[in-house]
N, C-alpha and C positions, 0 to 999 in steps of 0.2 A: 129460653130464659130471657127475661128482660132485665136491663141494667137499671138499678135504682139511682136516679139522678136527684133525689130530694136532698135538700140542704139539711145539715144537722141542726138540732134544736138550739145548741149553744155554739156560737162562733167566737173566735178570740176577741172580737170587738164587743160582744155582749156578755162575755164571761164575767162572773162575779169577781170582785176584788179580793175575795178570801181564798182564792186558789191561783196557782200559777208559779212560774219560776222566780218571779220577783216578790213573792210573798213568803214570809218565814213559815216554818213548819208549825203544826198544831201543838206539838209538845217538844220542848227543848230543855236541856240541862247543861250547866257549865262544869259539872263533875265528870272527869274522864272515865270513871268507873260506871257511869250510868249508861243504860242502853239507849238513852235519848240524847247522848252527847254527839255533836257533829262539829268538829273543829273548823271546817270550811265555812259553815254558816255563821259560826260565832265570830270568825275573823272579819266578816263583813260589817259587823256591828248591828245589834238588834235593839230597837227601842221598845219599851214596854209601857203601856198605859194601863193602870189598874184603878178601877173606880173613878176614872176621870183624871187621875194624877199620874204624871210620868214618874216611873220608878227606876232607879239606877242600881239597886241592891238586890235584884232578883237572882236567885240561885237556879230556879227551875220554874217552868210555867206550863199550863195546859189551857188552851183557849176553849176547846170543846167542853171540858169539865168545869171551867170557870174558877181556876185557882192559881196562886203563885206560892212559891216557897222562898222565904227570906231568912237570913241568919238571925238567930235569937241572941242578940248581945254578943259577948265574947266567950260564951260557954262552948266547951268542946266535949265530945263523947270520949269513950275510953280508947278509941283508935286515933284520936287527934283530929277528927273531922268536926267542922262547925255544926252545932245543933241548929236545926231549922224549924220554923213553924209554917204551917199551911194557912194561907188567908184565902177566903172564898169571895168571889165577886166577878164582875165583868172584866175580861182581859182583852187587850188589843196589842198587836205586835206589828212592827214594820222594820225594814232594813234601813239603817241610818245612812248608808252610803248612797242612797237614791235621792236624797234631798227632802225638801218639804212636801213635795207632791207624791211621795212614795205610796204605793198601794198598801192598805192596812188589812191585816188578817184579824177578823173578829167573828164571834159567834152570831149567827143571823137570828 
């Protein structure tokens, strides 16, 4: 048997900015009952840009599916949860604790 000494196709230096430990997940929610809730990642602070505008009122997002959920006014459902609406468009996310040069997760 011969040992394969070829280099991998993607090295850390050439890896795309949309994956890695310093890039937010593809889908994240702030509701603790959601399967996409992750307290550790939320505590770092996540910035969201939707259709070119930085948004601070995002309840949930999905980069690959291209949508965000935002609260619909002050309306509540019968369980006391805020009603949300889904807005479609390009979504970008980054960790705010990394500063201005933080890698951005976006759909390619």
